[in-house]
C-alpha positions as CSV (number, residue, x, y, z in Angstrom):
1,X,0.8,-15.2,20.6
2,X,2.6,-16.8,23.7
3,X,4.4,-13.6,25.7
4,X,8.1,-15.0,26.8
5,X,8.6,-15.6,30.2
6,X,11.8,-13.8,30.4
7,X,13.9,-16.1,30.2
8,X,15.4,-15.3,26.7
9,X,14.0,-17.9,24.5
10,X,12.4,-15.5,22.1
11,X,9.6,-17.2,21.9
12,X,7.3,-14.0,21.5
13,X,6.6,-10.8,22.5
14,X,7.7,-10.2,26.2
15,X,11.0,-9.4,28.2
16,X,13.1,-11.0,27.4
17,X,16.8,-10.4,27.5
18,X,17.3,-8.7,23.9
19,X,13.8,-6.8,24.1
20,X,15.3,-4.8,27.1
21,X,18.2,-4.2,25.3
22,X,16.6,-3.2,22.1
23,X,14.0,-0.9,24.3
24,X,16.8,0.5,26.2
25,X,18.1,2.1,23.4
26,X,15.6,3.0,21.5
27,X,13.6,4.8,24.5
28,X,10.8,2.3,23.8
29,X,9.1,-0.2,26.4
30,X,9.7,-3.7,25.8
31,X,6.0,-4.4,25.2
32,X,5.8,-2.2,22.4
33,X,8.6,-4.5,20.7
34,X,7.9,-7.9,18.2
35,X,9.4,-9.7,16.4
36,X,8.9,-7.7,13.6
37,X,10.1,-4.1,14.9
38,X,12.4,-2.5,12.5
39,X,13.1,1.3,11.9
40,X,9.9,1.6,9.8
41,X,8.2,0.6,12.7
42,X,10.0,2.0,15.1
43,X,10.6,6.1,14.7
44,X,13.6,6.6,17.7
45,X,15.3,3.3,15.7
46,X,17.1,5.8,13.5
47,X,20.7,5.2,11.9
48,X,22.6,6.3,14.9
49,X,20.1,4.1,17.0
50,X,21.0,1.3,14.9
51,X,24.9,1.3,15.6
52,X,23.9,2.2,19.4
53,X,22.0,-0.9,19.1
54,X,25.0,-3.0,17.6
55,X,27.0,-1.8,20.3
56,X,24.9,-2.5,23.2
57,X,24.5,-6.2,21.4
58,X,27.7,-6.5,21.2
59,X,28.7,-5.9,24.8
60,X,25.7,-7.7,26.3
61,X,26.5,-10.6,24.6
62,X,30.5,-10.3,24.4
63,X,30.3,-10.7,20.8
64,X,31.9,-8.8,17.7
65,X,30.1,-8.6,15.0
66,X,30.3,-7.3,11.1
67,X,29.8,-5.3,9.2
68,X,27.5,-6.8,7.1
69,X,26.3,-8.8,10.1
70,X,25.1,-5.1,11.4
71,X,23.8,-4.5,8.2
72,X,21.9,-7.7,7.9
73,X,20.3,-6.7,11.3
74,X,17.0,-4.8,10.3
75,X,14.3,-6.3,12.2
76,X,14.5,-7.3,15.8
77,X,13.7,-11.3,14.1
78,X,17.2,-11.1,12.1
79,X,18.6,-9.9,14.9
80,X,18.4,-12.6,16.9
81,X,19.0,-14.8,13.6
82,X,22.5,-12.9,13.9
83,X,22.8,-13.5,17.5
84,X,22.0,-16.9,17.1
85,X,24.7,-17.6,14.1
86,X,26.8,-16.6,16.8
87,X,26.4,-19.2,19.3
88,X,24.1,-16.7,21.3
89,X,21.0,-18.1,23.0
90,X,18.5,-15.5,22.6
């Protein structure tokens, strides 16, 4: 798998902006995350941290997410998809 060079293009694992946000909220290293990371694979990704993650993403990217968006964001890849649907380049 290719490592992201940090430009936020999301082409693999690595220290891109989204990974950094998620890692900061969940208290894990960005390198521990992949697009498959989810509440099933990250023990600190509980319901409270999911809400914290939604708020962090909204604040960082200056967008508002609906409850439906929040529920859809069940892994890192789906978070990217929702952000792209809102015009965010990740």
